N, C-alpha and C positions, 0 to 999 in steps of 0.2 A: 357409220363408217364400217366395213367389212375387212379392211386389212389387205384387200386383193383376193380374198377366198372366193370359190365359187360354191354356191349351196348345195349341199348333199340333200337328196330327196327327204324330206321329212324331218331335216334338221335346221335350226335357225342359224341366221349368219351371226358373226360377233358384231355386238353393239345392239343387237335387238333386245325386246325385254325379256328379263329374266337370265340374261347371258353373262358369263364373267370369264375374261381373258386372263390366262396364266401363262407364266412361262417358267423356264429352270432359273435355280438360283445363280446368280451373277458375282458372287461373293469372291474374293482372294483365294479364300480356303476351298471352295469348288474347283476353281481352275487348277489349284495345285493339286489336289487330290486326282482329277482329271489326266493331268499332264504326267504325274507319277506313272501311269499305267505305261508309259513309253520309257520308264526308266532304265530297263534292261538294255534297249536299244542305244539309248544316249550314254551308259556307260561303256559298252563295246565301242561305240564310235569315240569316246574321250581317248580310250585305251589306243587305239589305233592312232589317232591324230598326234597323241603324245610320243608315239614311236617314231612315226615318219617326221614330226616337227624337231625332235632331238638330233635327227642327223645333221642338217646343215649347221646348226648351232655348234655342236660338238666338233665338226670339220672345221669350223672358223676358230674357235678356241675350246681346247680341251679343258673339261670339266664343266661346259655350261649347258650340256646336252639335256640333261634331266630338267634343269629351270627352265630352258628356253621349250623344251617339247611340252612342259606342263602348261605354260602359258599360251602356247599354241592350242593345246588340247582343251584348254578353258574357254579361249575365243571362239574356237571352232563349235564346240559343243553347246555354248550359249547361241550361236546362230542358228544351229540345228534346232534347238529347242524350239524355236519360233513357229517351226511347222506343227508341232502337237497343240503347242497354244493359239494358232490360226484355226485349226480344227475345233478345238473346245469352244474357241469364240464364236465360230460358225453355228455350232450346234446351240449354243445359249442363246443367240439373236434370231434363230430361224426355227427353234423349236417351239410350239404352242399349244394349250391346251384350252378347249372351250368347254365350259361347264353351264348347261342349260337345263330348263325342267326337263329336257326329253333325256338326256343323259352326258356323256362325256366324250370329246371328240380330241384326238390328238393328231398333229400334221407335224413333222419334224424336218430337218435340213436336207435329208436325202430324198424327201417326196414320198415317205410312208404316211400313210393314213389309217388311222384306228378310230372305230365308232362302236361305243359300249353303252346300251341303252340301261336305265337304271334298273328296270326289272328283269334285265339278264344278267347282272352281275351275281355271280355265285360265291366269292369268297374275296377277303383282303389276305394276300400272302405273298411269299416271296417270288419277286420277277427278275428277268433279266434285260438290262438296259443295254442294248447292242448298238445304239445309234452311232458310237466312234468306232466299233469292231466290225461293223456292216461291209467294210472295206479295208484292204491293206494299205497302208500310207509309206510313200516312198520317202525315206530318210536318208539322204545321201547314197551310200552303198548299200543300206538296208532296205528290204521291203519287209515292213513292220506291220503284223495284226495283232492288237492289243487283246487283252483278255476282256472277257465280256464283265459289265460292271453289275455286281449283284446287289439288288435294291428291293424295295417293297411296293406294292401298288395294288390296283384293283384287277382282277380276274373273272371272265365271264364268256359269255356267247355273243359275238358280235360279228363285226365287218372289218377286214383288213385289205387295203389297196397297196399291192408292192409295186414301186416304181421299175420299169423295165431294165433301167441302166445298173441296179443292184446285182445282176447277174445270179451267181452261186448262193448269195443269201436268200433270193426270192425262192430258190428251188428249196432250200431248206425248211423255209416257212410254210411252203406248201403241204408239207407232210402233218401239219398241226390237226389235232382231233376236232371232228365236228359233230354238232349236236345230230343225234339220230332222228330227231322229229322235225327241226327246221334247217337243219344243214348248215346253220350259223358255225362261224369258226372260232375256235378256242382262243381268245386274245387278252392281251394284259396292257395296261398302262401304269407306269410307275409314278410313283409320287415325286422323285426328282424331277421329273418333267415339268412338274407344275408348280416347283418352288423350294425351298430348303428342306432337307431329308431329315426333319425331326417334327415334334408335335405341333409347331406353328404352321405346318404344311397346309395351304388353302384347299387343296384337293382333298387331303384327308378329312379336313373337316368338313367339307361339303358332303363326302361319302357317309360320314356320320349324321349329317343331317338328314340325307335322302335314304340312306339303307341302314338305320340303326342295327337292325336285326344282325346285320354282319359282324357285329362287335360283342366280345364276352362283356356282360356286365360288369361296369366299375374298371374295365380296361381302356 
């Protein structure tokens, strides 16, 4: 079963011998953490909805403006919160990592592809998970670009395919360093793209197995 993937030259398809199919953590806590990235916009929208919503209530009955505006603000903000939740759900269900004897391959919900062979890993360290911030998100009257999510993962000289539709994000990535000998691009794959962001992360465990030299003994 290949899950609809096309084969990259020299890489196995999902389901072939030795491959392991991984996906982001889908727990309620993960959804909450990701959605909180939109909190400033949601707070701003709530205040705006409260002010506008209080006007008709106050006009109808003096003294009810604050209560009515608060109710309108809460309901409107709850509805608007569905936008980032939908974005997070799409990221979780359409981002996948394949671990194989060749290396690690990531394909995300925006169409990014990153491939990193085991021998080309250089370190385990801080990475930036920009799958949610590669594009701004329209939320009512707001055009929101959330902050990049800091995480940890694997870093090395590999291959990145940037989808044409991401626009400016692709131009920014084109400036990444390249290996002076092979021309390979410096790329990273975060551990949260493949599971929980803790010691049980399956990609972390695979890296420990394939490249134990990247870890300090006892850590």
